[in-house]
C-alpha positions in Angstrom: -0.1 0.0 0.0 1.4 3.8 -0.9 2.1 5.8 2.1 -0.2 8.8 2.2 1.6 11.8 1.4 2.4 14.7 4.2 -0.1 17.5 3.9 2.9 20.0 5.5 6.5 19.9 5.4 8.7 21.4 7.9 12.0 23.5 7.7 15.4 23.9 9.8 17.9 26.7 9.1 21.4 26.1 10.9 23.4 29.0 10.4 26.7 27.6 11.7 30.0 26.9 10.3 32.2 26.4 13.3 32.8 22.8 12.0 34.2 24.3 8.9 36.4 26.4 10.8 38.0 23.4 12.7 38.8 21.5 9.3 40.5 24.8 7.9 38.0 25.2 5.4 36.8 28.8 4.1 34.3 30.3 6.3 30.9 31.7 5.5 28.4 28.6 5.5 26.6 30.3 8.3 24.8 32.6 6.0 23.6 29.9 3.7 20.4 29.2 5.3 19.1 33.0 5.5 20.6 33.3 1.4 18.7 29.9 0.8 15.7 31.2 2.5 16.0 34.5 0.4 15.6 32.7 -3.1 13.6 29.8 -1.7 10.6 32.1 -0.7 10.1 33.9 -4.0 9.3 30.4 -5.7 5.4 29.6 -5.8 4.7 28.0 -8.8 1.6 25.6 -8.2 2.9 24.4 -5.3 2.5 27.2 -3.1 5.0 25.9 -0.4 4.9 28.3 1.9 1.5 27.8 2.6 2.0 24.5 3.3 5.1 24.9 5.8 4.1 24.0 9.5 7.5 24.8 11.4 10.3 26.7 10.6 13.0 27.7 12.7 16.4 29.1 11.8 19.1 28.1 14.6 21.6 31.1 15.2 23.6 32.9 17.8 25.1 29.9 19.3 27.6 29.3 22.1 29.8 26.6 23.5 31.0 24.1 21.8 30.4 22.4 18.9 29.1 19.3 20.6 26.4 21.3 22.3 25.4 23.1 18.8 24.7 19.5 17.1 22.7 18.5 20.2 21.0 22.0 20.2 20.3 21.2 16.1 19.3 17.3 16.5 16.4 18.8 19.0 15.1 20.7 17.0 15.3 18.8 13.6 13.5 16.1 15.7 10.6 18.7 17.2 10.4 20.0 13.2 9.9 16.6 11.8 7.5 15.3 14.3 5.3 18.5 13.0 5.1 17.4 9.7 6.6 13.7 8.9 8.6 15.3 5.8 11.5 17.8 6.6 14.4 19.9 4.9 17.3 20.9 6.7 19.4 23.8 5.3 23.2 24.5 6.4 25.3 25.7 7.2 28.4 22.9 7.9 28.1 19.5 7.0 29.0 18.4 10.7 25.1 19.0 11.2 24.6 16.1 8.9 25.1 14.3 12.4 22.3 16.3 13.7 19.9 15.7 11.0 20.6 11.9 11.3 20.2 11.8 15.1 16.9 14.1 15.0 15.4 12.0 12.5 15.9 9.0 14.0 14.8 10.2 17.5 11.5 11.8 15.8 10.4 8.3 14.1 8.4 5.9 16.2 9.7 2.7 16.8 8.6 -0.2 14.5 7.5 -3.6 16.6 9.4 -2.8 19.8 12.7 -1.9 18.1 14.6 0.8 17.1 14.2 2.4 13.1 16.9 1.3 11.0 17.8 4.5 9.4 19.5 4.7 5.9 21.3 7.4 4.4 22.5 8.7 0.7 25.3 11.3 1.1 25.8 13.4 -2.2 29.0 14.2 -1.8 32.5 14.6 -2.8 34.0 13.8 0.3 33.4 10.8 2.9 33.1 12.9 5.8 34.6 10.4 8.1 36.8 12.6 9.6 37.5 11.3 13.8 36.5 14.5 15.7 40.1 14.9 17.0 40.6 17.3 18.9 37.1 19.1 17.6 33.9 17.7 15.8 34.5 19.2 12.0 32.1 19.5 9.0 34.6 16.4 7.7 33.3 14.6 10.7 29.2 13.8 10.5 29.0 10.0 9.4 31.8 8.9 11.7 29.8 10.8 14.7 26.5 9.0 13.3 28.1 5.7 13.3 29.9 5.7 16.5 26.6 7.2 18.0 24.4 4.2 16.5 22.3 6.8 14.7 22.9 5.0 11.5 25.2 1.6 10.6 27.8 1.5 8.7 26.2 -0.6 5.7 23.2 2.0 5.5 25.1 4.8 4.7 26.1 5.0 0.7 28.7 7.6 -0.4 27.6 8.7 -4.2 29.8 10.3 -5.7 32.9 10.4 -3.8 36.3 11.7 -5.4 39.5 9.9 -4.3 41.8 12.9 -4.3 40.1 14.4 -1.5 39.8 11.9 1.1 42.6 10.2 2.4 43.8 7.0 3.5 42.3 7.1 7.2 38.8 7.8 5.6 38.9 5.0 3.1 40.0 2.2 6.0 37.3 3.1 8.4 34.7 3.3 5.3 36.0 -0.7 4.5 35.9 -1.5 8.4 32.2 -0.1 8.4 31.1 -1.7 5.3 29.9 1.5 4.0 29.2 1.4 0.6 31.2 3.9 -1.9 30.1 5.0 -5.3 33.0 7.1 -6.5 32.5 9.8 -9.1 35.0 8.1 -11.5 32.6 5.0 -11.6 29.9 7.6 -12.6 31.0 9.4 -16.1 29.3 9.2 -19.5 25.8 8.9 -18.1 25.8 6.5 -15.3 24.6 8.8 -12.7 21.0 8.5 -12.3 20.6 4.8 -12.9 23.7 4.0 -10.2 21.6 6.4 -7.8 18.3 4.4 -8.3 20.1 1.3 -7.9 21.7 2.3 -4.3 18.1 3.8 -3.2 16.5 0.8 -3.9 18.9 -1.1 -1.8 18.3 0.7 0.9 14.5 0.6 0.5 14.9 -3.1 1.2 16.7 -2.6 4.4 15.9 0.4 5.8 12.6 1.8 7.4 13.6 5.3 6.6 16.1 7.2 4.5 17.4 10.5 4.8 19.2 12.1 2.1 22.1 14.7 2.5 23.4 16.8 -0.5 26.8 18.6 0.2 26.8 21.2 -2.6 30.3 20.3 -3.1 29.1 17.6 -4.8 28.8 19.7 -7.7 31.4 21.0 -10.1 32.6 24.4 -9.1 30.9 26.0 -12.8 27.5 24.6 -10.8 27.8 25.5 -7.7 30.7 28.1 -6.5 29.2 29.1 -3.5 30.5 26.0 -1.3 33.2 25.9 1.5 35.4 23.2 -0.6 34.5 23.5 -4.0 35.7 21.2 -6.7 36.5 21.2 -10.6 34.8 18.5 -11.5 31.1 16.8 -10.0 27.9 16.4 -10.9 25.5 19.3 -12.7 22.6 20.9 -11.9 20.4 18.9 -13.5 22.3 15.7 -12.3 21.3 16.8 -8.7 17.9 17.9 -9.4 17.3 14.2 -11.3 18.6 12.5 -8.2 16.7 14.5 -5.6 13.2 13.6 -7.7 14.3 10.3 -7.9 15.0 10.1 -4.0 11.8 12.2 -3.2 9.1 9.8 -5.3 10.6 7.0 -2.9 7.8 6.1 0.3 11.3 6.0 2.4 12.6 9.1 1.9 11.4 11.2 5.0 14.2 14.1 5.0 16.4 16.2 2.6 19.3 17.9 4.1 21.4 20.7 1.8 24.9 21.8 3.4 27.7 24.2 2.6 25.8 27.0 1.0 28.6 29.8 1.3 26.9 33.1 0.0 30.2 34.9 0.3 31.7 33.1 -2.8 28.4 32.5 -5.0 28.0 33.9 -8.0 24.9 35.6 -8.8 23.3 33.5 -6.4 24.1 30.4 -8.3 24.7 27.4 -5.6 21.8 29.7 -3.5 19.5 29.1 -6.5 20.6 25.3 -7.1 19.7 24.7 -3.2 16.0 26.4 -3.3 15.3 24.5 -7.1 16.3 21.2 -5.0 14.0 21.8 -1.9 11.2 22.7 -4.4 11.7 19.4 -6.6 11.5 17.7 -3.5 8.5 19.4 -2.0 6.7 18.8 -5.2 7.2 15.1 -5.1 6.2 14.8 -1.4 3.2 16.7 -1.1 -0.3 16.3 -2.8 -0.7 17.9 -6.3 -3.5 20.3 -5.4 -2.6 23.2 -3.9 -4.2 24.5 -0.7 -7.2 26.7 -1.0 -6.7 30.7 -0.5 -6.5 31.9 3.0 -5.1 28.3 4.2 
């Protein structure tokens, strides 16, 4: 039986780039959620997403350590997701990808006396499996999530990974935890969307729910210059949008995270408009096609 579509959606902006600072990246992603929202709110179409928004918050004015930041973020994501059952998270540093998984796992009800088995596809040039030593960084989210048992290694798919961006220790950890890695080099010559569908179908069979985590540096810099760690090669805008549409059509996907939007380095809002379009396409698939009545 097909799962009933959510009537509304929830949004959490995470205006924090402390994790980027700790990894030595270029700062500015803390401004990502505000720039995203400035572009997104001008998108209406037949969907009229703002009329369907049940919960919205942007986290800012942080204090304390990165651990405390992630804890606050996870609590807000849990609350937001429980309001609607479908959510979009926009960062900010990708360290909050760990908070995203923690918050969603906590928001979902256990199945038959057992905890939810959560899957994730990370669309990214980086594995983001760094040990948080001495601090959690924007390169640490999936290490943190696995070590805290928010996700199993075999339920994480690293999609579009570029070999030159990741050190030997990260590959060793990935092999140890049985993480599925789909290198970007295997996706050239028109293989991207079919490979993505294949990995999504595998997760659908083994997991109760799936989170999609998009780091905007998965795209080539020509398509997304406004990121913390730009790449000369990567996905095109159309390829990423098509992957997100495929993911959103699955009954198992429940939440989308978009991370590392850095307005300081963006050109003509290229990355911000991409992020907003990705979010819009996600909602087109997740929400009922009939627009709400005026005034609701």
